[in-house]
C-alpha positions as CSV (number, residue, x, y, z in Angstrom):
1,M,-11.0,75.8,70.6
2,E,-13.6,74.3,72.9
3,K,-14.7,70.8,72.4
4,R,-16.6,68.0,74.2
5,R,-15.5,64.3,74.2
6,T,-18.0,61.6,73.5
7,K,-17.2,58.0,74.3
8,F,-19.4,54.9,74.0
9,S,-19.3,51.2,73.1
10,I,-21.4,49.3,70.6
11,G,-21.8,45.6,71.5
12,V,-22.5,43.3,68.5
13,T,-23.3,39.6,68.7
14,Y,-20.6,37.0,68.7
15,D,-21.8,35.5,65.4
16,T,-21.0,38.8,63.6
17,P,-18.5,38.0,60.8
18,R,-15.1,39.6,61.2
19,E,-15.5,41.4,57.8
20,N,-18.7,43.0,59.0
21,I,-17.0,44.3,62.1
22,E,-14.1,45.7,60.1
23,L,-16.6,47.3,57.6
24,L,-18.7,48.9,60.4
25,V,-15.5,50.3,62.1
26,T,-14.3,51.8,58.9
27,E,-17.7,53.3,58.0
28,I,-18.3,54.8,61.5
29,N,-14.8,56.3,61.3
30,S,-15.6,57.9,57.9
31,L,-19.0,59.1,59.1
32,L,-17.4,60.9,62.1
33,N,-14.5,62.3,60.0
34,S,-16.9,63.7,57.4
35,N,-19.1,65.6,59.9
36,P,-18.1,69.3,60.1
37,K,-19.3,69.4,63.8
38,I,-16.7,66.9,64.8
39,E,-13.0,67.8,65.2
40,K,-11.1,66.3,62.3
41,D,-8.7,63.5,62.7
42,T,-9.7,62.8,66.3
43,P,-12.4,60.1,66.0
44,L,-11.2,56.8,67.2
45,V,-13.2,53.7,66.3
46,Y,-11.9,50.2,66.9
47,F,-12.8,46.7,68.0
48,N,-12.0,47.0,71.7
49,S,-12.9,43.9,73.6
50,Y,-14.6,40.6,74.1
51,G,-17.5,41.1,76.5
52,D,-19.6,38.6,78.4
53,F,-22.2,38.7,75.7
54,S,-20.9,40.9,73.0
55,L,-18.0,42.0,70.8
56,N,-17.4,45.6,71.7
57,I,-16.6,48.4,69.3
58,E,-15.3,51.6,71.0
59,V,-16.3,55.0,69.6
60,I,-14.6,58.2,70.7
61,Y,-14.9,61.6,69.1
62,F,-14.6,65.3,70.0
63,S,-17.6,67.5,69.3
64,L,-17.1,71.1,68.3
65,E,-20.6,71.8,69.7
66,V,-20.2,72.5,73.3
67,S,-23.6,74.0,74.4
68,L,-26.0,71.3,75.7
69,T,-28.7,71.4,73.0
70,P,-26.4,71.5,69.9
71,Y,-24.2,68.8,71.5
72,S,-27.1,66.6,72.3
73,L,-28.5,67.0,68.8
74,L,-25.2,66.1,67.3
75,K,-25.0,62.9,69.5
76,E,-28.5,62.0,68.3
77,E,-27.5,62.6,64.7
78,V,-24.4,60.4,65.1
79,N,-26.3,57.6,67.0
80,I,-29.0,57.5,64.3
81,A,-26.4,57.3,61.5
82,I,-24.6,54.5,63.3
83,L,-27.9,52.7,63.8
84,D,-28.6,53.0,60.1
85,L,-25.1,51.5,59.3
86,V,-25.7,48.6,61.7
87,R,-29.1,47.8,60.1
88,Q,-27.7,48.3,56.6
89,H,-25.1,45.6,57.2
90,K,-27.6,43.3,59.1
91,I,-25.5,43.4,62.2
92,E,-27.3,42.5,65.5
93,I,-26.8,44.6,68.6
94,A,-26.1,42.2,71.5
95,F,-27.9,42.2,74.8
96,P,-27.5,40.2,78.0
97,T,-29.4,36.9,78.1
98,Q,-29.8,34.1,80.6
99,S,-31.0,30.6,80.2
100,V,-33.2,29.2,83.0
101,I,-33.5,25.4,83.2
102,M,-36.7,24.3,84.9
103,E,-36.7,20.8,86.2
104,Q,-39.9,19.0,85.8
105,G,-41.1,17.8,89.2
106,N,-43.4,14.9,90.1
107,S,-46.9,16.2,90.8
């Protein structure tokens, strides 16, 4: 059987409660395992690492859709469903930030 692997990370903010991370991981895993276009029992979703600005959740699954258009549409479907879960649980996606301190000079 032909299949395509998809792998990506979701970075959530450091103030995300542990329980919310565990719930998100569980629900993404259920979402992927219930999709008939994804190979059963192969999705892997887990809290992977501490990033510079985010807590990283790794998502890996194998699509049974191998042609470009159906595969791309499945990725979009999964991404939107994950975004809905993130928003439903009021989890914030992290993004890199920098603080710039400006010294006040004598004019």
